[in-house]
C-alpha positions in Angstrom: 8.5 26.2 9.6 10.9 26.0 12.6 8.2 24.8 14.9 7.5 21.9 12.5 11.1 21.1 12.2 11.4 20.7 16.0 8.1 18.7 16.3 8.2 15.1 17.4 8.4 12.2 15.0 5.1 10.9 13.5 4.0 7.6 12.0 1.3 8.6 9.4 -0.6 5.5 8.6 -2.6 5.7 5.4 -4.9 2.9 4.3 -7.5 2.6 1.5 -9.2 0.2 -0.8 -7.4 -0.5 -4.0 -8.3 2.3 -6.5 -8.9 5.0 -3.9 -5.7 6.9 -4.9 -3.9 6.7 -1.6 -0.4 6.2 -3.1 -0.8 9.3 -5.3 -2.0 11.2 -2.3 0.8 9.9 -0.1 3.5 10.8 -2.7 2.1 14.4 -3.1 2.1 14.7 0.7 5.8 13.6 0.9 6.7 15.9 -1.9 5.3 19.1 -0.2 6.0 18.3 3.5 9.4 19.1 5.0 10.7 16.1 7.0 8.3 13.6 5.5 9.6 10.3 4.1 8.1 7.1 2.8 8.4 4.0 4.9 9.9 1.4 2.6 8.3 -1.9 3.2 9.9 -5.4 2.9 8.3 -8.0 0.7 8.9 -11.5 -0.6 7.4 -10.8 -4.0 9.9 -10.2 -6.8 10.6 -6.7 -8.2 8.2 -5.5 -11.0 9.4 -3.4 -13.9 11.9 -0.7 -12.8 11.4 -1.3 -9.0 14.6 -1.0 -7.1 15.7 -2.7 -3.9 15.8 -0.3 -1.0 13.8 2.3 -2.9 10.5 0.8 -3.8 10.8 -2.2 -1.4 13.3 -4.2 0.5 13.1 -7.4 -1.5 13.7 -10.5 0.7 13.6 -14.2 0.1 10.9 -16.1 2.0 13.5 -17.6 4.2 15.1 -14.2 5.0 11.7 -12.7 5.7 10.7 -15.6 8.1 14.1 -15.3 9.9 13.6 -11.6 10.4 10.0 -12.2 11.7 11.5 -14.7 14.2 14.1 -12.2 15.3 11.5 -9.6 16.0 12.8 -7.2 13.3 9.3 -6.2 12.0 7.1 -3.5 13.4 4.2 -5.0 11.5 3.8 -7.7 8.8 1.1 -9.7 7.1 0.7 -12.2 4.3 -1.3 -10.9 1.3 -2.2 -13.0 -1.7 0.6 -15.5 -0.8 3.3 -12.9 -0.4 4.7 -11.5 2.8 4.8 -7.7 3.4 6.1 -5.8 6.4 7.7 -2.7 7.9 11.1 -3.1 9.5 11.2 -1.9 13.1 14.5 0.0 12.3 12.6 2.1 9.8 10.2 3.3 12.5 12.8 3.9 15.0 15.0 5.9 12.6 12.0 8.2 11.6 11.1 8.8 15.2 14.7 9.5 16.3 15.0 12.0 13.4 11.7 13.8 14.2 10.4 12.9 10.8 7.0 12.1 9.5 7.1 8.5 8.2 4.3 7.8 5.8 3.0 4.2 5.7 1.0 3.2 2.6 -0.3 -0.1 4.1 -3.5 -2.1 4.7 -5.6 -1.9 7.8 -4.2 -5.1 9.3 -0.7 -3.6 9.2 -1.8 -0.2 10.2 -3.5 -1.6 13.3 -0.3 -3.2 14.4 1.5 0.1 14.1 -1.3 1.7 16.2 -0.9 -0.9 18.9 2.8 -0.5 19.2 3.1 3.3 18.9 -0.2 4.7 20.0 1.2 8.1 20.9 3.1 8.6 17.6 0.8 7.0 15.1 -1.9 8.8 13.2 -4.4 6.7 11.2 -6.1 7.9 8.1 -8.5 6.0 5.9 -8.8 7.2 2.3 -12.0 6.4 0.3 -13.4 7.3 -3.1 -16.6 9.4 -3.1 -18.7 6.2 -3.5 -18.5 2.5 -4.3 -19.8 3.4 -7.8 -16.9 5.8 -8.3 -14.5 3.1 -7.2 -16.0 0.7 -9.7 -15.6 3.3 -12.4 -11.9 3.8 -11.5 -11.2 0.0 -11.4 -12.9 -0.6 -14.8 -11.1 2.4 -16.2 -7.8 0.6 -15.7 -8.9 -1.9 -18.4 -6.8 -4.5 -16.6 -9.4 -6.0 -14.4 -11.9 -8.7 -15.3 -15.5 -8.5 -14.1 -14.7 -11.1 -11.4 -11.6 -9.2 -10.3 -13.6 -5.9 -10.0 -16.3 -7.7 -8.0 -13.8 -9.1 -5.6 -12.0 -5.8 -5.2 -15.3 -4.0 -4.4 -16.2 -6.6 -1.8 -12.7 -6.3 -0.3 -13.1 -2.5 -0.3 -16.2 -2.7 1.8 -14.4 -5.0 4.3 -11.4 -2.7 4.4 -13.6 0.4 5.1 -15.5 -1.4 7.8 -12.3 -2.5 9.6 -10.8 0.9 9.3 -13.9 2.7 10.5 -13.8 0.6 13.7 -10.2 1.5 14.4 -8.9 4.5 12.5 -9.3 8.1 13.6 -9.7 10.0 10.4 -11.4 9.6 7.0 -10.5 11.5 3.8 -12.8 11.4 0.8 -10.4 11.5 -2.2 -12.5 13.3 -4.8 -10.2 16.2 -5.7 -6.5 15.5 -5.0 -5.5 19.0 -3.9 -8.4 19.2 -1.4 -7.6 15.8 -0.1 -3.9 16.8 0.3 -4.9 19.9 2.2 -6.9 17.7 4.7 -4.1 15.2 5.1 -1.6 18.0 5.8 -4.0 19.5 8.4 -4.4 16.1 10.1 -0.6 15.5 10.2 0.3 19.1 11.3 -2.4 19.2 14.0 -1.4 15.8 15.5 2.2 16.9 15.7 1.3 20.3 17.1 -1.0 18.8 19.8 2.0 16.9 21.2 4.0 20.1 21.5 1.0 22.0 22.9 0.7 24.5 20.1 -2.0 23.5 17.6 -3.1 25.9 14.9 -6.9 26.5 15.3 -7.5 26.7 11.6 -5.6 23.5 10.8 -7.3 21.8 13.8 -10.7 22.8 12.5 -9.9 21.2 9.1 -8.7 18.0 10.8 -11.8 17.8 13.0 -14.0 17.6 9.9 -12.2 14.4 8.9 -12.9 12.5 12.2 -14.3 9.1 11.6 -17.3 9.8 13.8 -18.3 12.7 11.5 -18.0 10.6 8.3 -21.0 9.2 6.4 -19.8 5.8 5.3 -23.3 4.3 4.9 -22.6 3.8 1.2 -19.9 1.3 2.2 -22.2 -0.6 4.5 -20.8 1.0 7.7 
């Protein structure tokens, strides 16, 4: 445990199609990983339900968001469905200074910006369901999506997987949550240990099975 506590900071970028279960996986990872924390994003969309400012998101007005973009305050940002989302640079710097694992639950566009700016510290992971058919089953199981919405989400999923496959380093198939959690932990621990020169062979072997070049993503058109 002491070796992990003294390990360098890490930016763990997790991206996935909607319905892949990445948020649940990310929350489980933070819950069981010492020194891990969520990166709280900023957004121009209004709070939903019980969401709290500074906990779920940093809620900003469009004007404030634009001003902070102009000031260079964002590590990454993008516009999604007419709303702006982004990660404040201070969030990244605080995590790295503390030697923490900052977990980013963001899309591939934002994740690519993090990879560009912090290539040594960032670790990129794509989370996918076992198949497009399983993703469709999960989306329809919500009973909140119209047929057209499901069709659009499936098309978007294929695009997201294709983009990530071209840029990300790891892929985790989220079939069984605890198994996916074990693979994510191995990826994070191995990446940190490599930077200190002391990787665990068993953890490294698990991480290696998740490399993008070993993944069969043909069902997603990749």
